[in-house]
C-alpha positions in Angstrom: 0.0 0.0 0.0 1.4 3.3 -1.1 -1.0 5.3 1.1 -1.8 7.7 -1.8 -5.3 9.0 -1.9 -7.2 7.6 -4.9 -8.6 11.0 -5.8 -5.0 12.3 -6.1 -4.0 9.4 -8.3 -6.8 10.1 -10.7 -6.2 13.9 -11.0 -3.8 13.7 -13.9 -6.7 14.1 -16.4 -7.2 17.7 -15.5 -8.3 20.0 -18.4 -9.9 17.4 -20.7 -13.4 18.2 -21.8 -16.0 15.6 -21.0 -17.7 16.0 -24.4 -20.1 13.1 -23.9 -21.7 14.6 -20.8 -25.4 15.2 -20.8 -26.5 18.8 -20.5 -28.9 18.2 -17.7 -26.0 17.0 -15.5 -24.5 20.5 -15.8 -28.0 22.0 -15.3 -28.1 20.4 -11.9 -25.7 23.0 -10.7 -25.9 25.9 -13.2 -29.6 26.5 -12.6 -29.3 26.6 -8.8 -29.1 29.5 -6.4 -25.6 28.3 -5.4 -24.3 29.0 -9.0 -25.5 32.6 -8.7 -23.9 33.0 -5.3 -20.6 31.7 -6.6 -20.6 34.0 -9.6 -21.4 37.0 -7.2 -18.5 36.0 -4.9 -16.0 35.7 -7.8 -17.0 39.0 -9.4 -15.3 42.4 -8.7 -14.4 43.9 -6.3 -12.0 41.0 -5.9 -11.0 39.7 -2.5 -7.4 39.3 -3.6 -4.7 42.0 -4.0 -3.7 40.7 -7.4 -7.1 40.8 -9.2 -8.1 37.4 -7.9 -11.0 35.9 -5.9 -11.8 32.6 -4.3 -14.9 31.1 -2.7 -16.0 27.7 -1.3 -19.4 26.2 -1.9 -21.3 23.0 -1.3 -23.0 21.0 -4.0 -24.5 17.5 -3.9 -22.8 16.7 -0.6 -19.3 17.7 -1.7 -17.2 20.8 -1.0 -15.8 22.8 -4.0 -13.6 25.8 -4.3 -13.8 28.2 -7.3 -10.9 30.6 -8.1 -10.8 33.5 -10.5 -7.6 35.4 -11.4 -6.0 37.4 -14.1 -2.5 37.0 -15.7 -0.6 38.5 -18.6 -1.7 37.2 -22.0 1.5 36.6 -23.8 -0.2 35.6 -27.1 -2.2 38.8 -27.7 -0.6 41.9 -29.3 -2.3 45.2 -30.0 -1.1 45.0 -33.6 -3.3 41.9 -34.1 -6.3 44.1 -33.4 -5.6 47.2 -35.5 -9.1 46.9 -37.1 -10.5 47.7 -33.6 -7.9 49.8 -31.8 -6.2 51.4 -34.8 -2.6 51.2 -35.9 0.4 52.0 -33.7 4.1 52.5 -34.6 7.0 53.8 -32.5 7.9 57.5 -33.0 11.1 57.8 -35.0 14.1 59.7 -33.8 14.8 63.3 -34.7 13.5 66.7 -33.7 10.6 66.5 -36.2 9.6 62.8 -36.5 7.4 62.1 -39.4 4.2 60.1 -39.4 4.7 56.6 -40.6 3.4 55.6 -44.0 -0.4 55.1 -44.0 -0.9 57.5 -41.1 -2.8 60.6 -42.0 -3.7 63.9 -40.3 -5.9 62.3 -37.7 -3.0 60.4 -36.3 -1.8 61.5 -32.8 0.8 60.5 -30.3 0.2 58.2 -27.4 2.7 56.7 -24.9 3.3 53.6 -22.8 4.7 55.6 -19.9 8.2 55.6 -21.3 8.1 55.6 -25.1 6.0 57.6 -27.6 4.0 56.0 -30.4 2.1 57.3 -33.4 -1.5 56.1 -33.3 -3.8 56.1 -36.3 -7.3 55.7 -34.9 -10.0 53.7 -36.7 -11.8 55.8 -39.3 -15.2 55.3 -37.7 -14.2 57.2 -34.5 -12.1 60.1 -35.7 -15.0 62.5 -35.6 -16.1 61.6 -32.0 -13.7 63.3 -29.7 -15.0 61.6 -26.5 -14.7 58.1 -28.0 -11.3 59.1 -29.5 -10.0 60.2 -26.1 -11.2 57.0 -24.4 -9.8 54.8 -27.1 -6.4 56.6 -26.9 -6.3 56.0 -23.2 -7.1 52.3 -23.8 -4.3 52.0 -26.4 -1.8 53.6 -24.0 -2.8 51.0 -21.3 -2.4 48.2 -23.8 1.0 49.5 -24.8 2.1 49.7 -21.2 0.5 46.7 -19.7 -0.5 44.4 -22.5 -3.6 42.2 -22.7 -4.6 40.0 -19.8 -6.1 36.5 -19.6 -9.0 35.7 -17.3 -8.6 32.3 -15.6 -11.1 30.2 -13.6 -10.6 26.9 -11.9 -12.9 24.6 -9.9 -11.4 22.4 -7.2 -13.0 19.6 -5.3 -12.1 18.8 -1.7 -10.9 15.3 -1.0 -12.9 13.8 1.8 -10.1 11.5 3.0 -7.3 14.1 3.3 -8.9 17.5 3.0 -6.8 18.7 0.1 -8.3 20.3 -3.0 -7.8 18.9 -6.6 -8.5 20.8 -9.8 -11.5 19.2 -11.6 -12.3 21.9 -14.1 -10.8 25.0 -15.6 -11.3 27.6 -18.3 -9.4 30.7 -19.5 -10.3 33.6 -21.8 -7.6 35.8 -23.3 -7.3 39.0 -25.2 -8.9 41.3 -22.5 -8.0 44.9 -21.9 -5.9 45.3 -18.7 -8.5 47.4 -16.8 -11.6 45.8 -18.2 -13.5 44.2 -15.3 -15.1 40.7 -15.9 -18.6 41.3 -14.5 -21.2 38.6 -13.8 -21.8 37.7 -17.5 -18.2 36.6 -18.4 -17.5 35.0 -15.1 -20.8 33.0 -15.2 -20.0 31.8 -18.7 -16.5 30.8 -17.6 -17.8 29.0 -14.5 -20.3 27.0 -16.6 -17.6 26.1 -19.1 -15.3 24.9 -16.3 -18.0 22.7 -15.0 -18.3 20.9 -18.3 -15.1 19.2 -17.1 -16.4 18.2 -13.8 -17.4 14.6 -14.3 -19.4 14.0 -11.1 -21.7 17.0 -11.0 
């Protein structure tokens, strides 16, 4: 006897989607008051200092713990979304740096806190000064901080040893750094994570 908890021995399959699961099994949890309470507990304002939150809950006689957190999205770049945020290029050297090719008179300068960039806003917002200022601020934030990824995991408490094992997870990338994931996105992520929980 190795003394290893059977639940721990089976936890290596974390992250695989249980595609054959019946929808009503998920509904046993998603359409309960507990689901709404978990979503509310995970939503901003966060109870962690790093943009994270955690809450425990009971379901069908078992104890679960849901965690939500944010981390840098290393796969998203503002240049991949120029159709939405506009084009950005570093400001060239010299006393009178010229606008890059393809940048017209509506282009303006933004910065990442250290370096300056030329920003060519999307054509559809150039005549709306309020939207233009807000988008310029967002572009500056993206240049400085980059995109973030929202992550959510569901852990189940082992009855024999009290430790928690991940039984479901979901992540959603390409988010603006100061965009707050309110109830809608967190609820969708929580439901998606539970498609991996085999015993709900």
